[in-house]
N, C-alpha and C positions, 0 to 999 in steps of 0.2 A: 719516304723511308729514311730513318736516321742514319747519318754517316757512321761508318765504323770508327771505333776509337783507334788512334794511332798506335803503332807497336810500342811496347814498353821501352825499347832502346832508342826511340826516335830522337829524344833530346839528350842522349848520353853519348858523347863523342867516343868514349872508350868502347862501349858496346857496339856502336856503329862500326868501329874499326874491326872488331872481332868478327862481326857478321859479314862485313865486306871482305875480310881475309878469307873466310870460308868460301864465299862466292868466287873469289878470284882464283883460289886453289883449284876449284872445280872447273872453272872456265879455261884456265891457262896452264894448270899443272903447278906443283909446288915450286919448281925451279923458275917459273916465269911470273910468279905472283910478286910483282915488284911493289916497293913502297909507293911509288907514284900511282900505280893502278889502284892499289888498295885505298889510298887517301882520296883519290878522285871518286871511287865508288862510294866511300863513306861520306863524301862531301865535307871533308875537313882539310886543313893545311897539312902538308907533308911533315912539318915539325911536330904535329900532334903524335905521330908514331913514336918519336923519341921521348916526348913528354910523358906519354902514358905507359910505354913499354920498354924504353931505353934502346931497343934494337928491333929490326925486322924479325930476327930469329925468335925473339921472345914473343912477339905478336903472333907469329905463325904457330908457335908451340901452344899458346893460349887458345888459338882458334881450333887447332886440331884436338886438343884435350876437351874443349867444349863439345865438339861434334861427337867425340867418342862417348862422353858421358850421356849425351842425348840418346845415342844409339843404345847404350847399355840400359837406359831406362825402359826402352821398348823391349829389349831382350828379357829384362826382368819380368815383364808382364807375361811373356810366353812361358818362362820357367815357372812362374808362380801357378800357372794353370796345369802344369804337367801332372801333378798327382791326381787331379780330378778327371782330366781328359787328355791322356798322353798323345793320342793320335792327332787330335786337332791342334794341340799346343805345339807339338814337334813339327808337324807339317807347316804350321804358321811361322814358326821360328826359322826353319830352313828356307821357306819362301821369302821371308823378310830379308834374310841375309843375302840371298841371291838377287833380289830386286834392288837392294841397296848398292851392291857392287855394280850392277848393270846401269842403274840410273845415275850414280855418282862415281864413275870410274877413276877420275883423277884424285878425288878426295880419298877414295878407298886405297889407292896406291900410295898416297902420301902418308897414310897411317903406317904403312909397312916399308917406307922408303929405305930406312936404315937396315931393315931385315933383308931386303932385296939386294942392296948395293954394298953392304958391309957385313952381312951375316950377324947383325947386331939386333938382338931381341930384348934389349933392356929398355926400350922406349915405352911411352904410355900405353899404346894399344896392346902390344904383347903382354905387358905387365897386368893391365886391367882385364884382358880377355882370358888369361890363364885360369883364374878362379871360375869363370863361366864354363870353360871346357870341363873342368873337374866336377863342377856341380851337375852339368848335363850328363856326364858319365854316371854319377850316382843316381840321378833321376831315371835314366834309362834302365839301370840295373834294378831299381825299385819297381819299375813298370813291367819288367819281364821276369816272372818267377823262374828261379833256378839259374839265372844268368850270373856268372861270376864277374868280379871286377875287371879282370883283364879282357874278357869277352865284351863287356860293356864299353870298355875303353876303345877296343878295336872298332866297334860299331860307330862310336862317336867320331873317331878319326875318319872313317870311311864316309860318313854322312857330311861332315863339315868339308872334307876335301872335295866331295862331289858337288858342293855348291860354290865354294870359294874358287876352285880352279876355273870352271867355266865363267864365273863372275869376273875374275881378273883377266882371263884370256879368251874372251868371248869370240874374238876373230878366228880362233882355231876351229870353231864349230859352226861357223856361219853356213858352210856348204851343206850341213845336215838339216838345217831349218828345224831343229828339235826343240829349241827354246825360244822361238821367235815371237810368241804371243804370250800375254798374261795367262791365258788358259793352259798353254803348253807348260809354262813354268809352274803353275799350280799343280798340274798333274804330276810333273817331275818331282816336286817337293813331297807330294803325297806318297809317291812310289818309294822315295828315299825313307820317309818316315815309317812306312810299312816294313821295309827291310830292317830298319834299325830296331823296331819293336816286335819283330817276328819271335815266335816262341823259341826258347833256349834250345829245344830239340833241333831247330833248323841249323844250329852251328855244325859245321863240318867236323868230322872226327879229328882231322889234323889240327884244326883251329882250336880244339879243346885240349890239345896236347897229347892226343892218342895217335899212335902210328897206325896207318891203314894196314889191314891184314894182307899178307902176300898170298898170291894164288898158288 
């Protein structure tokens, strides 16, 4: 059998540093991803960090942005399928986001580090993800006849919150064993997708802006 070709970044010290930084963020957390660890993982001299990026902060920012853009490429594939098969595309998207948070918890938290610690949503992830949220709202609205924009927005908030919260805080739900296996998580994502794409008539009167009748 022919040996596999080496990775495209194998002979590029700059790319090796970026890939190593992503790996170290996930292994140790963004606060413990030191220059020494990153350089060792990339098999380059520590001075290479300054040579290619000027600072550790710039290297980490580059690494996080690369991982964000890779994630958004996959998200785009799900969104592109929404008009043709809303249920499969949305359940796939929600499952993908949940699995990503659970498989790469430190990397996921690093993307929202400033949001968690400084209430700052001006970083790359919040900025790049905001159009995705708006587009998903529009796709949900298009998939559910009669659903207005505000109702579609509420459904998107509920669905994304339902995957991101247990993804970031998985330990809170360990005792329930509700999401312990891939099959459990797939079922959960499908349930969320069904709720999000339910007929507009399923909206509660109060949610549609109508006051319930008094007895």
